[in-house]
C-alpha positions as CSV (number, residue, x, y, z in Angstrom):
1,M,95.8,22.8,87.1
2,K,99.2,24.3,86.4
3,K,97.6,27.7,85.9
4,T,96.0,27.5,89.3
5,K,99.3,26.6,91.0
6,N,101.0,29.5,89.2
7,L,98.3,31.9,90.1
8,F,98.4,30.7,93.7
9,T,102.2,31.1,93.8
10,I,101.9,34.6,92.4
11,V,99.3,35.6,95.0
12,V,101.3,34.2,97.9
13,L,104.5,35.9,96.7
14,N,102.6,39.2,96.3
15,L,101.3,38.9,99.9
16,I,104.8,38.2,101.2
17,V,106.2,41.2,99.4
18,L,103.4,43.5,100.6
19,T,103.7,42.4,104.2
20,S,107.4,42.6,104.3
21,F,107.6,46.2,103.2
22,G,104.6,47.6,105.1
23,Q,104.8,48.1,108.8
24,T,101.3,46.9,109.9
25,N,101.9,46.3,113.6
26,F,103.9,47.9,116.4
27,K,107.0,45.7,116.2
28,W,110.0,46.4,114.1
29,D,112.8,44.0,113.4
30,I,115.4,45.5,111.1
31,V,118.8,44.1,110.2
32,T,121.5,46.3,108.6
33,E,124.3,44.4,106.9
34,S,127.5,45.1,105.0
35,L,128.7,47.8,107.4
36,D,132.4,47.1,107.2
37,K,132.8,47.6,110.9
38,N,133.6,45.1,113.6
39,K,131.4,44.4,116.6
40,S,133.3,46.8,118.9
41,E,133.0,49.7,116.4
42,L,129.3,49.0,115.9
43,Y,128.8,48.9,119.7
44,S,130.5,52.3,120.2
45,Q,128.6,53.8,117.4
46,S,125.3,52.4,118.8
47,K,126.1,53.9,122.2
48,L,126.7,57.3,120.6
49,F,123.4,56.9,118.8
50,V,121.6,56.2,122.1
51,S,123.2,59.2,123.8
52,E,122.2,61.5,120.9
53,M,118.6,60.0,120.5
54,W,117.5,60.0,124.1
55,K,117.9,62.9,126.4
56,S,119.2,60.9,129.3
57,A,120.9,57.8,128.0
58,Q,121.8,56.5,131.5
59,D,118.1,56.6,132.5
60,V,116.8,54.6,129.5
61,I,119.5,51.9,129.2
62,Q,118.3,48.8,131.0
63,N,121.1,46.4,129.8
64,D,124.4,47.1,128.3
65,D,126.7,44.2,127.4
66,K,129.6,45.1,125.2
67,E,131.0,41.6,124.9
68,A,127.6,40.2,123.9
69,G,126.9,43.2,121.6
70,I,123.6,44.1,123.2
71,I,122.1,47.3,124.4
72,L,118.5,47.3,125.7
73,I,116.6,50.5,126.0
74,K,113.3,51.2,127.7
75,G,111.8,54.4,126.3
76,L,108.7,56.6,126.6
77,N,106.8,58.4,123.9
78,V,104.2,61.0,124.7
79,Q,101.4,61.8,122.3
80,N,99.4,65.0,122.8
81,L,96.1,65.9,121.2
82,Y,94.3,69.1,122.0
83,Y,90.5,69.0,121.7
84,Q,87.4,69.9,123.7
85,M,89.4,72.8,125.2
86,N,91.8,70.4,126.9
87,D,95.2,68.9,126.3
88,H,94.9,65.1,126.2
89,R,98.2,63.3,126.8
90,W,99.0,59.6,126.4
91,T,102.3,58.1,127.5
92,F,103.5,54.9,125.7
93,S,106.3,52.7,126.8
94,Y,108.4,50.7,124.4
95,T,111.6,48.5,124.3
96,V,114.4,48.8,121.8
97,K,117.1,46.1,121.5
98,F,120.3,46.9,119.6
99,L,122.2,43.7,118.7
100,M,125.6,43.9,117.1
101,K,127.9,41.4,115.3
102,D,130.8,41.9,113.0
103,N,129.6,43.8,109.9
104,R,125.9,43.9,110.9
105,C,123.4,45.2,113.4
106,R,119.8,44.5,114.3
107,V,117.3,46.8,116.0
108,I,114.1,45.4,117.5
109,I,111.4,47.7,118.7
110,D,108.5,46.1,120.5
111,N,106.5,45.9,123.7
112,V,104.6,49.1,122.9
113,H,101.8,49.9,125.3
114,C,100.1,52.8,126.9
115,V,101.2,53.4,130.5
116,G,99.5,56.6,131.2
117,A,96.7,58.9,130.0
118,R,95.6,62.2,131.4
119,V,93.3,65.1,130.6
120,A,94.0,68.0,132.9
121,Q,93.9,66.5,136.4
122,Y,91.8,63.5,135.4
123,E,93.0,60.0,134.5
124,W,91.9,58.8,131.0
125,P,91.5,55.3,129.6
126,H,94.8,53.7,128.6
127,M,94.3,53.0,125.0
128,P,95.2,49.7,123.4
129,V,98.0,49.9,120.8
130,A,96.8,48.6,117.4
131,D,96.5,49.5,113.8
132,S,92.7,49.4,113.9
133,Y,90.2,51.1,116.1
134,P,88.3,48.7,118.4
135,E,84.9,48.6,116.8
136,K,83.1,47.2,119.8
137,K,83.0,49.7,122.6
138,G,85.8,51.7,121.0
139,L,85.0,55.0,122.6
140,K,84.8,53.4,126.0
141,I,88.0,51.5,125.6
142,T,90.1,54.3,124.0
143,G,88.5,57.5,125.3
144,V,88.6,58.9,121.7
145,N,86.7,58.5,118.5
146,K,88.1,56.5,115.5
147,K,89.6,59.6,113.7
148,R,91.5,60.7,116.8
149,Y,92.6,57.2,117.6
150,S,94.0,56.8,114.1
151,K,95.8,60.1,114.4
152,I,97.5,59.1,117.6
153,M,98.5,55.7,116.5
154,S,99.8,57.0,113.2
155,S,101.9,59.6,115.0
156,L,103.2,57.0,117.4
157,K,104.1,54.6,114.6
158,Q,105.9,57.4,112.7
159,E,108.0,58.3,115.7
160,L,109.0,54.7,116.4
161,Q,109.8,54.1,112.8
162,S,112.0,57.2,112.8
163,I,114.1,55.5,115.6
164,A,114.7,52.5,113.3
165,D,115.4,54.7,110.3
166,S,117.7,57.1,112.2
167,Y,119.7,54.1,113.6
168,A,120.2,52.6,110.1
169,D,121.4,55.9,108.8
170,Y,123.6,56.5,111.8
171,L,125.4,53.2,111.3
172,K,126.2,54.0,107.7
173,K,128.0,57.2,108.6
174,P,131.8,56.8,108.9
175,L,133.4,56.5,112.3
176,V,134.6,59.7,113.9
177,D,137.9,60.8,112.4
178,D,140.0,62.3,115.1
179,S,143.2,62.6,113.1
180,D,143.0,66.4,113.1
181,W,143.4,66.6,116.9
């Protein structure tokens, strides 16, 4: 009986560890702590990150509250795939929330969905955002086969993950030293 409980505990802990380190869906929630910066400094650094990461920061910022320590971004990601002598293009919308408190920040990326799909001058099916290809009527729903779907989703996931990774790295950099001016 005791061995069964121990085995069960080990299996549950392994599952928790595996799911906590693997990004298996299209939602990121990452907290960066021990930053040795107050909320105001983290807010300023986050605003700089947004202005460097997105081409037009003013167009993507939906909410900006310095006192609450919140910046809300609505972004677009375009995935291109060339096949059958045509450039296929899918546009995905996503939301990024930057939350700041003294000595820590949190970034949440979610609400990822396809808002547009085109092939030349033709509309294409808006593909669902998921880790797995829809087995039932997959080609009809997505407009692509399983291999192409996986390639697009993998690329999308990598680009969204790079936002979270870049933000964490950016916060760890020292604040701008303007003493030489």
